[in-house]
C-alpha positions as a Markdown table, in Angstrom:
| # | Residue | x | y | z |
|---|---|---|---|---|
| 1 | Met | -0.3 | 0.1 | -0.3 |
| 2 | Ser | 1.2 | 3.5 | -0.8 |
| 3 | Thr | 1.8 | 6.2 | 1.4 |
| 4 | Pro | -1.2 | 8.5 | 1.7 |
| 5 | Cys | -0.8 | 12.2 | 0.6 |
| 6 | Val | -2.1 | 15.4 | 2.2 |
| 7 | Arg | -3.5 | 17.7 | -0.5 |
| 8 | Lys | -6.3 | 20.6 | -0.6 |
| 9 | Ala | -9.7 | 19.3 | -1.1 |
| 10 | Val | -11.7 | 19.4 | -4.0 |
| 11 | Thr | -15.4 | 18.9 | -5.1 |
| 12 | Arg | -14.9 | 15.4 | -5.7 |
| 13 | Asp | -13.9 | 15.0 | -2.1 |
| 14 | Val | -16.9 | 16.1 | -0.2 |
| 15 | Lys | -18.9 | 13.2 | 0.0 |
| 16 | Ala | -16.4 | 11.2 | 1.2 |
| 17 | Val | -15.5 | 13.8 | 3.6 |
| 18 | His | -19.2 | 14.1 | 4.7 |
| 19 | Gln | -19.6 | 10.3 | 5.3 |
| 20 | Ile | -15.9 | 10.4 | 7.6 |
| 21 | Leu | -17.6 | 13.5 | 9.7 |
| 22 | Thr | -21.1 | 11.7 | 9.8 |
| 23 | Arg | -19.4 | 8.6 | 11.4 |
| 24 | Phe | -17.2 | 10.5 | 13.9 |
| 25 | Ala | -20.3 | 12.9 | 14.6 |
| 26 | Gln | -22.7 | 10.1 | 15.2 |
| 27 | Gln | -20.3 | 8.9 | 18.1 |
| 28 | Asp | -20.3 | 12.4 | 19.3 |
| 29 | Leu | -16.5 | 12.9 | 18.8 |
| 30 | Leu | -17.2 | 16.0 | 16.8 |
| 31 | Leu | -20.0 | 18.2 | 15.4 |
| 32 | Pro | -22.0 | 17.2 | 12.2 |
| 33 | Arg | -21.3 | 19.3 | 9.0 |
| 34 | Ser | -23.6 | 19.4 | 6.4 |
| 35 | Leu | -22.9 | 19.0 | 2.8 |
| 36 | Ser | -23.8 | 22.5 | 2.0 |
| 37 | Glu | -21.3 | 23.9 | 4.6 |
| 38 | Leu | -18.7 | 21.5 | 3.3 |
| 39 | Tyr | -19.0 | 22.8 | -0.4 |
| 40 | Thr | -18.9 | 26.7 | 1.0 |
| 41 | His | -15.7 | 25.9 | 3.2 |
| 42 | Leu | -14.1 | 23.6 | 0.8 |
| 43 | Arg | -10.9 | 25.7 | 0.4 |
| 44 | Asp | -10.5 | 25.4 | 4.4 |
| 45 | His | -9.9 | 21.5 | 4.2 |
| 46 | Phe | -7.1 | 19.3 | 3.8 |
| 47 | Val | -7.6 | 15.6 | 3.0 |
| 48 | Leu | -5.6 | 12.8 | 3.0 |
| 49 | Glu | -5.7 | 10.4 | 0.0 |
| 50 | Cys | -4.6 | 6.8 | -0.1 |
| 51 | Pro | -3.1 | 6.5 | -3.9 |
| 52 | Gly | -4.6 | 3.5 | -5.9 |
| 53 | Asp | -7.5 | 2.4 | -8.0 |
| 54 | Glu | -10.0 | 4.4 | -5.9 |
| 55 | Asn | -8.0 | 7.3 | -4.5 |
| 56 | Glu | -9.6 | 6.8 | -1.4 |
| 57 | Ile | -10.0 | 9.7 | 1.4 |
| 58 | Val | -9.1 | 8.4 | 4.9 |
| 59 | Gly | -9.1 | 11.7 | 6.6 |
| 60 | Leu | -9.5 | 15.3 | 6.7 |
| 61 | Cys | -8.5 | 18.9 | 8.8 |
| 62 | Gly | -9.6 | 22.1 | 8.3 |
| 63 | Leu | -8.1 | 25.4 | 8.9 |
| 64 | Gly | -10.7 | 28.4 | 9.5 |
| 65 | Ile | -9.4 | 31.9 | 9.7 |
| 66 | Cys | -11.3 | 33.8 | 12.6 |
| 67 | Trp | -9.4 | 37.0 | 12.9 |
| 68 | Glu | -6.3 | 38.6 | 11.4 |
| 69 | Asp | -4.0 | 36.6 | 13.8 |
| 70 | Leu | -6.3 | 33.5 | 14.4 |
| 71 | Ala | -7.0 | 30.5 | 12.9 |
| 72 | Glu | -9.1 | 27.5 | 14.2 |
| 73 | Ile | -8.3 | 23.6 | 13.4 |
| 74 | Lys | -11.5 | 21.9 | 12.9 |
| 75 | Ser | -12.9 | 18.8 | 11.7 |
| 76 | Leu | -9.9 | 16.7 | 12.1 |
| 77 | Ala | -10.8 | 13.0 | 11.6 |
| 78 | Val | -8.9 | 10.0 | 10.2 |
| 79 | Arg | -10.7 | 6.7 | 9.6 |
| 80 | Glu | -10.0 | 4.0 | 12.4 |
| 81 | Glu | -8.2 | 1.7 | 10.4 |
| 82 | His | -5.6 | 4.7 | 9.6 |
| 83 | Gln | -5.4 | 6.0 | 12.9 |
| 84 | Gly | -2.1 | 5.6 | 15.2 |
| 85 | Lys | 0.2 | 6.2 | 11.9 |
| 86 | Gly | 0.9 | 10.0 | 12.0 |
| 87 | Cys | -2.1 | 10.6 | 9.4 |
| 88 | Gly | -3.8 | 13.4 | 11.8 |
| 89 | Thr | -0.4 | 14.8 | 12.6 |
| 90 | Arg | 0.3 | 15.2 | 9.1 |
| 91 | Leu | -3.1 | 16.8 | 8.4 |
| 92 | Val | -2.7 | 19.3 | 11.1 |
| 93 | Glu | 1.0 | 20.3 | 10.3 |
| 94 | Ala | -0.5 | 20.9 | 6.7 |
| 95 | Cys | -3.1 | 23.3 | 8.2 |
| 96 | Leu | -0.3 | 24.7 | 10.5 |
| 97 | Glu | 2.0 | 25.2 | 7.6 |
| 98 | Glu | -0.8 | 27.2 | 5.7 |
| 99 | Ala | -1.6 | 29.4 | 8.7 |
| 100 | Arg | 2.0 | 30.3 | 9.0 |
| 101 | Ala | 2.1 | 31.1 | 4.7 |
| 102 | Leu | -1.0 | 33.4 | 5.7 |
| 103 | Gly | 1.0 | 35.4 | 8.5 |
| 104 | Leu | -1.3 | 34.0 | 11.1 |
| 105 | Arg | 0.2 | 34.1 | 14.8 |
| 106 | Lys | -1.8 | 31.5 | 16.7 |
| 107 | Val | -4.2 | 28.8 | 16.1 |
| 108 | Phe | -6.7 | 27.0 | 18.7 |
| 109 | Ala | -8.7 | 23.8 | 18.5 |
| 110 | Leu | -12.0 | 22.8 | 20.4 |
| 111 | Thr | -11.8 | 19.3 | 21.1 |
| 112 | Tyr | -13.3 | 16.3 | 22.7 |
| 113 | Val | -9.5 | 14.5 | 22.6 |
| 114 | Pro | -7.2 | 17.2 | 24.4 |
| 115 | Ala | -4.4 | 14.8 | 24.7 |
| 116 | Tyr | -4.1 | 14.7 | 21.1 |
| 117 | Phe | -3.6 | 18.3 | 20.6 |
| 118 | Lys | -1.2 | 18.5 | 23.8 |
| 119 | Ser | 1.1 | 16.4 | 22.2 |
| 120 | Leu | 1.4 | 18.3 | 19.0 |
| 121 | Gly | 2.5 | 21.7 | 21.4 |
| 122 | Phe | -1.1 | 22.9 | 21.9 |
| 123 | Arg | -1.9 | 24.0 | 25.4 |
| 124 | Glu | -5.1 | 24.2 | 27.1 |
| 125 | Val | -7.0 | 27.8 | 27.4 |
| 126 | Asp | -10.5 | 29.1 | 28.8 |
| 127 | Lys | -12.7 | 29.0 | 25.9 |
| 128 | Ser | -13.4 | 32.7 | 27.1 |
| 129 | Thr | -10.2 | 33.7 | 25.6 |
| 130 | Leu | -11.6 | 33.0 | 22.0 |
| 131 | Pro | -14.5 | 35.5 | 22.1 |
| 132 | His | -14.4 | 35.7 | 18.1 |
| 133 | Lys | -15.2 | 31.7 | 17.8 |
| 134 | Ile | -17.8 | 31.9 | 20.6 |
| 135 | Trp | -19.6 | 34.7 | 19.0 |
| 136 | Ala | -19.4 | 33.6 | 15.6 |
| 137 | Asp | -20.0 | 29.8 | 15.7 |
| 138 | Cys | -20.7 | 29.0 | 19.4 |
| 139 | Leu | -24.0 | 30.6 | 20.0 |
| 140 | Asn | -25.4 | 29.0 | 17.2 |
| 141 | Cys | -24.2 | 25.2 | 17.8 |
| 142 | Pro | -26.9 | 22.8 | 19.4 |
| 143 | Lys | -24.5 | 22.0 | 22.2 |
| 144 | Phe | -24.1 | 25.7 | 23.3 |
| 145 | Pro | -24.0 | 26.5 | 26.3 |
| 146 | Asp | -23.5 | 23.3 | 27.7 |
| 147 | Cys | -20.7 | 22.2 | 25.3 |
| 148 | Asn | -17.8 | 20.0 | 26.9 |
| 149 | Glu | -15.1 | 20.7 | 24.2 |
| 150 | Val | -11.7 | 21.8 | 25.4 |
| 151 | Ala | -10.1 | 25.0 | 24.0 |
| 152 | Leu | -6.4 | 24.7 | 23.1 |
| 153 | Val | -4.2 | 27.3 | 21.6 |
| 154 | Lys | -0.7 | 27.0 | 19.8 |
| 155 | Gly | 1.6 | 30.0 | 18.9 |
| 156 | Leu | 3.4 | 30.0 | 15.3 |
| 157 | Pro | 6.6 | 31.2 | 15.1 |
């Protein structure tokens, strides 16, 4: 089996991405995303593709710009059979590289798996330190205000 490659998502990826996200949302590990939302924010996402006859999408991660110096790592998901092989790390690193190229100084993640992001150099913070996120997205979330996601931040050199 060839090594999966990270690339920017394209429209033909959206249905596979939606299936992956829906599977994890059903397990309450991340928030669901509609097809409409995925098409609208397609340029935010990287995918991990296994080369071969079908070029299967096995993971994804998005980078959403929140403010002039702040972005969010969002919708990180890797199919179970590809976890533990560095796939998630490769996706997050692609997002961090893009954030640096855009001149951003820090990124954050809201997650149910804070230990993973801590292993990548993120540090836990209070959600109140992310007012742009809270007022832009969290207010419209069905889990607000009783969300148990953990906020983590990473400064970019």
